[in-house]
N, C-alpha and C positions, 0 to 999 in steps of 0.2 A: 473035758473042758477045753483042751488045746484045740480040738477039732471044731467044737461048737462056738468057741470064743469069737473068732472073726465073723461068723455068721450072725451071732447075737449082737455084736457091735456094729454090724453093717459095713465092715471094712473088707469083707470078702468080695471078690469079683468072679463069680462062677463062670462067666463068659470067657474069662482068660484061659480056661482049660480047653477051649475050642481050638481046633487046628486052624492054621493060617489059611489053608485052602478052603475050608468050610466057611470061615468068616468072610473071606473075599467074595465067594460065590453066593452065599445065602444072606449076608448082612450088608456088605459094602456095595456090591453091584446093584441090589434092589434099591438102596438109597440113591445111587447115582441116576436112577430113572427120573429123579426130580431135577436133574441138571439138563443141559441141552442134549437133544437126541444124538447129535454127532459126538458129544463127549462120552455119553453112555456106550455108544457103539465102539468108540475107540478103546475104552477101558475093557470092554468085553473081549475085544480082539487081543489086547495085551494079556489078559488073564488066561485065555486059551493057550497062548504061547508059553506062558510061565508055568501053567498047571503041572506039566510033567516033572518040574524041578522042585515042587513044593514039599514032596515027601510027607513026613509026619511032624513037621514043625508045629509047635503049639504057641499060641500068642504069649503065654506067660513066660516061655523060655526063649523067646525070639528077641535077641539083642543086636547090637551093631555088628558083632562078629558074624552072626547068622545072616544078617542082611547083606553084608559084603560077600559072604560065601555064596549066597543065593544069586546075586548079580553076576559073580564070576562063573558060576555053573551055567547060567543062562548064556553068558557071552562066549563061553568055551564050547558050547554045543556046535556052533558054526560061527563064521565071521558075521558080526552084526554091525549095522550102521551105528555111528556114534549117536545119532538122533534117536534110534530105537532104544539104546541103553539108557539115554537120558530120560526118554518118555517112560520107560519101565520103572526107573527109580522114582520119577514123579508120581506114577500110579501107586506104587507101594507106599510112598511117603504120605500121599493123600489118604490112603486107606488107614494107616496107623494114626494119622492125625485125627481122623474121624473116631477111631477107637479111643483115643485120649479124651476127646470132647464128650463122648458118651459114657465115660467112666469105666470102660472095659479094661484098659491098661493105663499105666501112669506116665509113660514117656514114649516118644516116637523114636524107635531104633534106627530109622533110615537117616536121621539128621546127621549122624556121625560117619556114615558110609562114604566111600570113595567110588567113583565110576571106574570100571575096568579100563585098562589102557589099550586094549587090543581092538577097539572099535574102528570101523572104517570111517574116514573123514566124511563129514556131512556133504551129501550131494546137493548141489544147487542148480537151478535151471538157468541157462545162459540168458542174459537180457536181449530182447529183440531191439534192433537198431531202427532208427527212423526210415532208413532205406528199405529194410525188410518189411516194415509195416506198410509202406507205400506199395511195395510189390504185391503184398497180400491183398490189399484193397483193389488192385487192378484185376486180379484173377478170380476172386471169390464172389459167389452169388449171395443172395440174401437167404436166411438171416445171418449167415456166417460173417459177411462183411461188416454189418452194423455191430455185431457182438465183438469182433476183433477191434474195431475202432473205439468202442466204449472201453474195452479193457486197456487198450494202448494209451488212450488220452485221459484216463481217469485213475488208472492203477487200482481199480476196485477188485476185490476178491471175486472168484467165480460165483460163490454163494450170494454175494451182494448184487452182482449183475443179474442173476436169476430172479432176485427179489424186486428189481426195479419196476415201478409202475409209471405210466405216463404222467400222472399227477405229481410225481417226484421230480419231473423235468420242467424247468421254468425258462428255458431258452439260454440263459447265461449261467445257470447253476443246475447241478443235480444234487438232490437231497438223498443221502444214504440213510434209509430208515429201517431196513429189515434185511434178513438173509434167509435163503431157502436151502436147506440141506435135504436131499432126496425129496420126500413129499412134505417135509415139515417147514412151515413158515414161522420164523421166529425173530428174535432180536439179532443185532449184529454181534460179531465176535466179542467185542468189548463195548462198554458204553461210550468210550471215546471215539469209536469207529463211526458212530451215528452223527455225521457232520455233512456239510455241503461241500461240493467240489466245483470249482469254476469250470465252465465249458468253453473250449476254444472254438472259433468259428468253423473250423473244418469238421469238428464233431457235431456241432449244431446242424450243419448242412446235411451230414450223413443221417442224423436222426429224423430230420424233416423229410428226407427222401424215403426213409423206412416207414414212417408213420402210417401212410395209407395201406401199406402191406400188412401191418400188424396193428389193428385198431385197439388192442388191449383187452382188459385193463393193464395186464403186465406188458412191458415193452417187448419182451421176448416170451411169447405165448406158444405153447404146443397145440397140437390138434385137439387135445382134450380140454383146452381152455386154461390149463394149469401152466406154471412156469416151465419154460423150455429146458430140457436137459442138455446143457452145453457140452458135456462129455460126448454125447451122441452126435452133436453137430460137428465136433472135431473129428470123430471117426468117419462119419458119412460124407462131410462136405469139405473139410480142410485138409486132412492128411493126404487124400489122393491128389491134391493140387499143390501142396506146399511141402517141398522136400526137406526144408529146415525146421519143420514144426516140432516143438518140444514142450508143448503144454501151455495152459493158460497163465500159469504163474510167471512165466517169462516176461509177460507184459508189465507185471508189477515191478520186477527187477529192472525192466527196461526204462520205465518212466523215471525211476529214482536215479539210475545211472545217467540218463540223458540230461536230466535237470542239473545234476552235479557237474557234468561236462560243460554245461552252459553257464556255470558259475553261479547258480542259484544258491543262496545261503542254506546251510544245513537245516536250520530251524524251519525254513519255509518248505523244504522237501519233506521234513517230518510232518508238517501240518497237512500237506497234500496226501501223504501216505497214511495219515491218521494213526500214527504210532504214539504210544504214551511216552516213549523215551527216544531222544534223538540218536542215542547210541545203537539202538536196534536198527534204525534206518541205515546208519553209516556202516555198521558191521555186517549186516546180512543182506542188504538190498543194493547198495552202491558197489558196482564191480569195476575193477580196473583191468587193463590189458597191457601187453608188451608195447604196443604202439604208444600208449599214453605214458608208460614208464620211460621210453626212449625220448619222447618229447619233453618230459620233465627234466631229464638229465641234460638235454640240449640247452634248456633254459638255464640250468645251473652253470653249464660251460660258458654260455654267453655272459652271464652275470659275473663270473670270475674274470673273463676277458675285460669287461668294463672296468673292473677295479685296477687292472694293469694300465689301462689307458689313462685313468685318473692320476695314477702315481708315477707313470712313465717307466714302470718296471714290468714288462711283459714276461710271463713264464710259459715255457713250452715244455 
């Protein structure tokens, strides 16, 4: 009766005897195919890295202690980037959250775990300056020149640039409506990313110059008629000419940083970047440098001097 009781009362969860490895590979990852293709591919990659560390952990025995031990084993194999560790915890948390929702287990063990402390700091791409963008535009041919200017003056993600069609461009605005990852045409990263971005005159001029070269329907179309692979454009057309090239995402950091330097309000920068939270914009996309820090301290010094002039008590 003790064995049959839970089964008869339907409180047993036979799936909980499954190993974590089997559950991730044969239950959770197949479910993730319903998500964006890029998300499924990312989770599959994380699972392959984690698989050697999963051992014989079973769902029913996997708690916060085991979760933290697993993350530490993964981190100690070799030095991992902080973002990799964070993504791995997110992957596992999502998997156990799905297990809770489907009645396989009762609680998510990853909620109480801490990230290992030995992760490398997050690497970020340096923002391109306006001077660098102008220099690129002078030496690049098409379609690299047009793609660089779209990235530089809109802050769009690479997948969104690939998804741009000519009917998304209305002269004074660009409507961000879709994203292309590999060969998959789908929605933008988040619903809030699907917005319009004002077009400055310099970008409008560049797009009108480019239009006869690439009649569409996509603004950046490959020889097959499908969206152009911008990574290939960078390898073939940009890197040989631009010594300081460090990736497309640097333009997204660049526009946020430049707008901040121009004293554009934080909320306006957030709107252009299409982030859901202004804190994300300011923490991860607006970059400062030593020159700006020195200038700020000079302002502080001058402000202090002005107080001495007002009171007649200068301090040296």
